[in-house]
C-alpha positions as CSV (number, residue, x, y, z in Angstrom):
1,M,134.0,242.1,118.1
2,A,137.6,240.5,118.2
3,S,137.3,239.8,122.0
4,R,134.0,238.0,121.5
5,L,135.4,236.0,118.7
6,L,138.4,235.2,121.0
7,T,136.0,234.0,123.8
8,S,134.1,231.8,121.5
9,V,137.3,230.3,120.1
10,L,138.8,229.6,123.5
11,S,135.4,228.4,124.8
12,L,135.2,225.8,121.8
13,A,139.0,224.8,122.5
14,L,138.1,224.2,126.3
15,L,135.1,222.4,125.4
16,S,136.9,220.0,123.0
17,L,139.4,219.1,125.7
18,L,136.6,218.4,128.3
19,I,134.5,216.1,126.2
20,P,136.3,212.6,125.5
21,S,137.0,211.7,121.9
22,A,134.2,209.4,120.3
23,L,137.4,207.1,119.6
24,S,138.6,206.9,123.3
25,G,138.7,203.2,124.5
26,N,138.7,201.7,121.0
27,T,141.8,199.5,120.3
28,V,144.6,199.5,117.7
29,S,146.9,196.6,117.1
30,F,150.6,197.1,116.2
31,H,152.6,194.3,114.5
32,V,156.2,195.0,115.1
33,E,157.8,193.6,111.6
34,E,160.7,191.2,111.2
35,G,163.9,193.1,110.8
36,S,162.9,195.8,113.4
37,N,165.6,196.8,115.9
38,N,166.8,200.0,117.9
39,I,167.8,201.8,114.7
40,Y,165.1,200.8,112.3
41,F,161.4,200.3,113.6
42,S,158.7,199.2,111.1
43,V,155.1,198.5,112.2
44,S,151.8,197.1,110.6
45,I,148.9,199.0,112.2
46,K,145.2,197.5,112.3
47,Y,142.8,200.2,112.9
48,D,139.1,199.7,112.0
49,G,138.0,203.3,111.9
50,G,139.3,204.1,108.2
51,D,142.5,204.8,106.4
52,I,145.7,206.1,108.2
53,T,147.1,209.0,106.6
54,A,150.0,209.8,109.1
55,V,151.9,208.2,111.9
56,E,154.1,209.6,114.4
57,L,156.2,208.0,117.1
58,Q,157.4,209.1,120.6
59,E,159.9,207.7,122.6
60,T,158.6,208.0,126.1
61,N,162.0,207.8,127.9
62,S,164.4,209.1,125.2
63,P,167.7,210.4,126.6
64,Y,168.5,212.2,123.4
65,P,168.0,216.1,123.2
66,G,165.3,217.2,121.0
67,V,163.7,213.7,120.9
68,T,160.9,214.4,123.3
69,G,158.3,215.2,120.6
70,W,156.6,213.2,118.1
71,E,158.6,211.8,115.0
72,P,157.0,211.3,111.9
73,M,157.0,207.9,110.4
74,T,157.3,207.1,106.7
75,H,154.5,204.9,105.1
76,N,156.0,202.0,103.5
77,V,153.3,199.8,101.9
78,G,149.8,198.8,102.9
79,T,149.3,199.2,106.7
80,I,153.2,199.4,107.2
81,W,155.0,202.5,108.6
82,R,158.7,202.7,109.4
83,L,161.0,205.0,111.4
84,D,164.6,205.5,110.3
85,P,165.9,207.5,113.2
86,N,169.4,209.1,113.5
87,H,169.8,207.5,116.9
88,P,169.2,204.2,118.8
89,T,165.5,204.4,119.9
90,L,164.4,203.7,123.5
91,P,161.0,202.3,124.1
92,P,158.4,202.4,125.6
93,F,156.8,203.9,122.4
94,S,153.6,205.8,121.9
95,F,151.9,206.6,118.5
96,Q,149.7,209.7,117.4
97,I,147.8,208.6,114.5
98,T,145.9,210.8,111.8
99,D,143.0,209.0,109.8
100,S,141.5,210.1,106.6
101,K,138.9,212.0,108.4
102,G,141.4,214.2,109.8
103,K,141.0,212.8,113.2
104,K,144.2,212.5,115.5
105,F,144.3,210.0,118.2
106,V,147.1,208.8,120.6
107,V,147.9,205.1,121.9
108,K,150.1,205.6,124.7
109,D,153.0,203.4,125.7
110,V,151.8,200.5,123.5
111,I,155.3,199.1,122.5
112,P,156.9,198.0,125.8
113,P,160.6,198.2,126.7
114,N,161.1,194.6,126.0
115,W,159.5,194.5,122.4
116,K,160.3,191.7,120.0
117,P,159.9,191.6,116.3
118,N,157.3,189.7,114.6
119,T,154.8,190.3,117.7
120,V,151.6,192.0,118.1
121,Y,150.9,194.6,120.8
122,T,147.5,196.1,121.4
123,G,146.9,199.5,122.7
124,T,143.7,201.5,123.7
125,I,143.0,204.9,122.2
126,A,143.6,207.6,124.9
């Protein structure tokens, strides 16, 4: 019985990897807030799929040990999320977003290495 259950769970997991997300291809906009720099990063996120409940940032090329994963951002107010890292950040940045329906999605490398405050960057959900 346990092996049949395990087989079913593994089959569902594999199937979920093979079927593209319904969100795939949709766009998300990121407005880098004034005052952002390499040790404080604040962004307003425009996503038409519902409310955002969690945001994580990934530094694609971070040279710091242990900073290769997703760093949780703090909800500031409205659509604004911020990161107060304990190190200078190194873009490009990717975002993993969780919406109010519990769906997680990634927008990869949307903030470029030469980003500037008060600028909007738009990325596609992977």
